[in-house]
C-alpha positions in Angstrom: 120.4 151.5 118.1 120.9 148.8 120.4 123.5 146.3 119.1 121.3 143.4 120.5 117.7 142.1 120.3 115.9 139.9 121.7 112.9 137.8 119.5 110.5 135.1 120.3 110.7 131.1 119.2 108.6 131.6 115.6 107.6 128.7 113.2 109.0 129.4 110.4 109.0 133.2 111.2 108.1 136.2 109.3 110.0 138.1 106.9 110.3 141.0 109.6 112.1 138.5 112.4 114.5 137.4 109.8 115.5 141.3 108.7 116.8 141.4 112.8 118.8 138.3 112.7 121.4 140.1 110.3 120.6 143.6 111.8 121.5 143.2 115.1 125.3 141.9 116.4 122.9 139.7 118.9 119.5 138.1 119.2 117.8 136.5 121.7 115.6 133.6 121.5 113.5 134.1 124.5 112.4 130.5 126.2 110.9 131.5 129.4 108.0 133.7 128.3 104.4 132.1 129.0 102.7 130.7 125.5 100.0 132.7 124.4 97.8 131.6 121.4 97.7 133.2 118.1 101.6 134.4 118.1 103.7 133.4 115.6 105.4 130.9 117.9 103.0 127.8 116.5 101.8 129.6 113.5 103.1 131.5 109.9 101.2 132.4 107.0 102.1 132.2 103.0 100.6 133.0 99.9 98.1 130.2 98.4 96.6 131.2 95.5 93.5 132.5 97.5 96.1 135.1 100.0 97.1 135.4 103.1 97.2 130.7 104.6 97.9 130.3 107.9 99.9 127.5 109.5 99.0 126.0 113.2 101.4 123.4 114.7 99.0 121.7 117.4 100.1 121.5 120.5 99.1 119.8 124.2 96.1 120.2 125.7 96.6 122.7 128.9 99.8 123.4 127.3 99.0 127.2 127.0 97.5 127.7 130.6 101.2 129.7 132.8 103.7 127.0 130.3 107.0 128.4 129.6 107.9 128.3 126.0 110.6 126.1 125.9 108.0 123.3 127.9 105.4 123.4 125.5 104.8 120.1 123.3 103.9 119.2 120.2 100.8 118.1 118.9 100.5 114.9 116.3 96.4 116.2 116.2 94.9 116.4 112.5 98.1 114.8 110.9 98.8 118.4 110.7 102.4 117.7 109.3 101.2 116.6 105.8 98.8 119.2 105.6 101.6 121.5 106.2 103.8 120.0 103.5 100.5 119.7 101.4 100.4 123.1 102.1 103.3 124.3 100.6 103.8 121.7 98.1 100.9 123.4 97.1 101.8 126.8 97.1 105.3 126.7 96.0 105.4 123.8 93.7 106.0 127.0 90.5 107.6 128.8 92.2 111.4 129.0 90.7 113.5 127.7 94.0 111.0 125.3 95.7 112.7 122.0 93.6 115.8 123.0 95.1 115.2 122.7 98.8 111.4 121.2 98.1 113.9 117.6 100.2 115.7 119.1 102.7 112.8 121.1 103.7 109.9 118.1 103.8 112.3 116.2 106.1 111.1 118.5 108.9 108.2 117.1 108.4 108.4 113.8 108.3 110.1 113.4 111.7 108.4 113.8 115.0 109.3 116.4 117.2 108.4 116.4 120.8 109.1 120.1 121.7 108.1 123.0 120.2 110.6 125.3 120.7 113.1 122.4 119.0 111.8 122.2 115.8 111.5 126.2 115.9 115.2 126.4 116.2 115.7 123.8 113.6 113.8 125.3 110.9 116.1 128.7 111.4 118.8 127.6 110.8 117.7 126.0 108.2 117.0 128.8 107.2 120.0 130.5 107.8 121.9 128.0 106.2 119.6 128.5 102.9 119.6 131.8 102.9 123.7 132.6 103.8 123.5 134.5 107.0 125.5 133.9 110.5 123.6 135.5 112.7 124.8 135.2 116.2 121.2 133.4 117.8 121.8 132.6 122.0 118.6 130.8 123.9 118.0 133.1 127.2 118.5 131.3 129.9 116.0 133.1 132.5 113.4 135.9 131.2 114.2 138.7 130.0 112.5 141.9 132.0 112.2 145.3 130.8 115.8 145.5 129.1 117.1 148.6 128.7 120.4 147.2 126.4 118.2 145.2 123.7 115.7 145.8 121.4 112.4 143.8 122.1 110.9 142.3 119.8 109.1 139.0 121.4 105.5 141.9 121.5 106.2 143.5 118.1 106.6 140.8 115.7 102.4 139.2 115.9 100.7 138.2 113.5 97.8 141.1 115.3 100.2 143.8 115.2 100.5 145.9 112.1 104.7 145.8 111.0 104.0 149.1 109.3 102.9 150.6 112.7 105.2 148.9 115.2 108.4 148.8 113.9 109.2 151.3 111.6 113.0 150.0 111.3 111.0 147.8 109.1 110.2 148.8 105.4 109.5 145.5 103.0 111.0 144.8 99.7 108.4 143.1 97.3 109.9 140.5 95.7 108.0 137.8 92.8 105.4 135.9 94.1 103.9 132.9 92.3 99.9 134.4 92.2 101.2 138.1 92.9 99.5 138.7 89.5 96.1 138.0 91.0 96.8 138.4 94.6 99.1 141.6 94.5 102.0 141.6 96.4 101.6 140.3 100.0 104.0 141.7 102.5 105.7 140.1 105.4 104.9 136.3 105.0 106.8 133.3 106.5 110.7 133.1 104.9 109.5 130.3 103.1 108.4 132.6 101.0 110.6 134.5 100.3 112.7 131.8 100.2 111.5 129.9 97.9 110.5 132.5 95.4 114.0 134.4 95.3 116.7 131.7 96.3 120.2 132.8 96.9 118.7 136.3 96.1 117.4 136.4 99.3 119.3 137.9 101.4 119.9 140.9 98.9 115.6 141.4 99.9 116.0 141.1 103.3 119.1 144.1 104.1 116.6 146.2 101.0 113.6 145.9 104.4 115.6 147.9 106.0 114.5 151.2 106.9 117.9 152.7 106.2 116.8 155.4 109.1 117.9 152.5 111.2 
């Protein structure tokens, strides 16, 4: 396995994404790819009482057409920050660690961010601090074209692709979830699902979710 990986920018990325942050010595986050809809760039999935719930950050109209990820602006359409916060609170208020992280997490949804990449980056840094990991993350300075010295996950970690087929290095370790008795264990949700349910033990789950064969 290479010691370097390439990831796309992601909004509260899935657990699979964070396993790469601890499995690789250096992780490049792509800023110069063209924005595309229906990806983790502006979408995360959490566990609600009714099963998996997707939350999407709206972006400015027309920005998805041949616009670089680094230039994508966040729209305030639909009061989305209030909607997302209410969804997180409803889903996780009874989880073991939500109250511990809630105030700092809520601050991200009270502040207005102009660019999606910046919002994603600051959330990622905060998550890493809470999990107590120190990945070497490097924002790309140009578009990576078929790199031979790095494992490329830009199209592998995708809501439309099955991690079971696309990423054999990822083997999600089951953990406590609030609605597990009702919904069964829901794998590879947003990292906040793991954080709010497992707190300081999140790093152990991440490490146990990396296949021993890789």
